[in-house]
C-alpha positions, -999 to 999 in steps of 0.1 A, spaced: 669 154 -468 664 172 -501 628 182 -508 625 173 -545 592 191 -548 610 224 -544 637 217 -570 642 223 -608 656 189 -619 675 184 -651 675 147 -661 700 140 -688 692 109 -708 656 114 -696 641 102 -728 660 69 -727 655 35 -710 663 43 -674 653 79 -679 617 72 -687 613 51 -656 631 77 -635 607 104 -647 579 83 -634 595 78 -600 603 115 -597 567 124 -605 556 99 -578 579 118 -554 560 150 -561 582 167 -587 560 190 -608 560 184 -646 572 220 -652 602 213 -629 613 181 -645 635 191 -674 647 168 -702 674 181 -725 672 163 -758 702 158 -781 684 178 -808 685 208 -785 717 202 -765 746 180 -775 761 174 -741 795 164 -755 799 201 -766 808 226 -739 789 254 -755 757 234 -755 761 224 -719 766 261 -710 735 270 -729 715 242 -713 723 255 -678 714 290 -688 681 280 -705 668 254 -680 682 269 -647 684 236 -628 690 234 -590 696 196 -593 711 176 -622 708 138 -624 732 127 -652 721 95 -668 731 103 -704 758 80 -718 771 64 -750 771 27 -741 764 -7 -755 773 -44 -750 807 -61 -756 805 -58 -794 797 -21 -792 825 -14 -767 850 -32 -790 839 -12 -820 838 22 -803 864 24 -775 876 59 -784 842 73 -789 828 58 -757 858 72 -737 856 107 -753 818 111 -752 813 100 -717 843 118 -703 833 150 -722 797 150 -711 805 145 -674 834 170 -675 813 198 -689 782 191 -668 801 190 -635 821 221 -642 790 241 -650 773 226 -619 801 243 -599 798 276 -618 760 277 -613 761 268 -576 740 237 -581 724 222 -550 732 186 -560 747 167 -589 739 130 -592 763 110 -614 753 76 -626 784 55 -629 789 19 -642 801 -13 -627 823 -16 -658 846 6 -637 854 -22 -613 886 -42 -618 884 -73 -640 890 -97 -611 872 -79 -583 863 -104 -555 825 -112 -553 805 -95 -540 819 -62 -553 825 -37 -525 829 0 -532 863 1 -516 876 -24 -542 869 1 -571 906 10 -575 922 -24 -569 930 -32 -605 923 -25 -642 888 -30 -656 879 -58 -681 896 -49 -713 866 -48 -737 848 -21 -717 878 -4 -699 876 29 -719 840 34 -710 844 23 -674 875 44 -668 858 75 -683 830 71 -659 853 64 -630 872 96 -637 840 115 -630 839 101 -595 874 116 -589 862 149 -604 832 150 -581 853 142 -550 878 169 -560 851 194 -566 835 186 -532 869 191 -515 878 223 -533 845 240 -541 819 224 -519 799 209 -548 775 183 -534 780 156 -560 771 119 -554 781 89 -574 759 58 -579 770 24 -594 739 5 -607 745 -31 -618 733 -43 -652 698 -30 -658 669 -47 -677 632 -42 -681 604 -29 -703 617 -3 -728 652 -17 -729 674 -16 -760 666 -45 -782 689 -35 -811 712 -65 -816 742 -42 -826 742 -24 -793 720 -41 -768 731 -57 -735 727 -94 -728 691 -98 -716 674 -79 -744 698 -94 -769 689 -129 -758 652 -122 -757 654 -108 -792 674 -138 -805 652 -165 -790 620 -149 -801 633 -145 -836 645 -181 -837 612 -193 -823 591 -173 -848 612 -184 -877 616 -220 -866 654 -218 -865 673 -249 -853 698 -231 -831 706 -198 -813 742 -187 -812 753 -170 -780 787 -153 -774 813 -168 -751 813 -199 -729 783 -191 -707 805 -193 -676 805 -156 -668 783 -146 -638 761 -115 -639 737 -96 -615 707 -78 -630 686 -50 -615 651 -43 -627 649 -8 -641 620 3 -618 640 -7 -588 670 12 -601 650 44 -607 635 41 -572 671 38 -558 683 69 -576 654 89 -562 661 77 -527 698 86 -530 690 120 -545 668 128 -515 688 112 -487 725 107 -496 751 135 -496 784 117 -492 816 115 -513 819 77 -515 804 57 -544 773 36 -537 764 3 -554 728 -2 -565 718 -39 -570 699 -69 -558 728 -91 -547 718 -121 -568 741 -136 -595 733 -159 -624 756 -174 -651 751 -164 -687 745 -201 -695 717 -204 -669 703 -170 -681 701 -183 -717 684 -215 -706 659 -194 -686 651 -171 -714 649 -200 -739 622 -216 -716 603 -183 -711 601 -177 -749 591 -212 -757 620 -218 -781 625 -255 -788 659 -255 -807 694 -257 -793 719 -232 -779 753 -231 -795 781 -213 -777 806 -193 -798 837 -196 -777 857 -175 -801 838 -145 -787 847 -129 -753 829 -135 -721 836 -101 -707 842 -96 -670 843 -131 -653 818 -122 -626 796 -93 -615 777 -92 -582 774 -63 -558 775 -58 -521 746 -35 -515 751 -29 -478 759 9 -482 727 16 -501 706 -3 -475 723 15 -446 725 50 -460 692 54 -478 673 22 -471 673 9 -507 666 -28 -514 654 -43 -547 618 -54 -547 613 -71 -581 622 -108 -583 643 -118 -613 617 -142 -627 590 -115 -625 613 -89 -641 622 -112 -670 585 -120 -676 576 -83 -676 604 -76 -700 595 -104 -724 558 -94 -723 568 -58 -732 589 -70 -761 562 -92 -775 537 -63 -774 562 -39 -789 569 -64 -818 532 -66 -824 530 -29 -828 512 -19 -796 507 19 -797 511 20 -759 546 7 -758 578 27 -754 594 33 -788 625 12 -794 646 42 -804 642 58 -770 667 34 -754 701 46 -744 706 60 -709 
């Protein structure tokens, strides 16, 4: 077991959505504030090798948890395939190479389930990761992230670098990205239904057919799972983090419509893509290897997320700023 109270931990993406919740979980695990180091993009552009080298020299980490990513929903992936591939590949490439050169104790890479093949059998098992090509709209992002798993496994084999790779399912919760141009489905729907309700709009338009299935993990559960894995898991194989419960986008939209109190109708824009047909994870490995199970019910998580957004819209000074969103 890795004693996190003795480590200097660099948390890339630590000012973002997942990062802020992970900061809290690390503090609960006994990490001292002076040993929890958050490299901000204003100081270190992790896409640039020179900035990554300087970050390692300045912050002197013994552990790196790499959350930082350029990511978005289907529309953002369609608009930025080249950028998403390059930025995510470059960040991981430089960070892992410098981890080797600086004899890091542990490198934790946060992957993406966009790396799974488009038609992966449900539930997704880690051994299915290479059995096909990812869904086309997010393949560049998913493949860039999956390449980092190969890099970590190769560096473990050749250099002895202790790098682990975690695959969290779609995250949601307080502090999520509610920018409609780049948000994922839950914050996008909450934003859309609240706007329609407040402006007495007759309909809300939702992309796709609604038939796609998705699993969602509450962000606090994800952060707790990452801490458990950082402490207890040292293997080369990827590990799913999820709750094992799937819902269709159509049912999700109806649920959020009800929670927001919107009274109009939902119109499905079937000219837009559904994305991957289904996503639901087998979480057996995480349960077995570091005793992780999700604790927050989906209904409770959605209510917490909606309450956060309503407070944020109202200008509550205690809420997480909307710009601090990306992982």
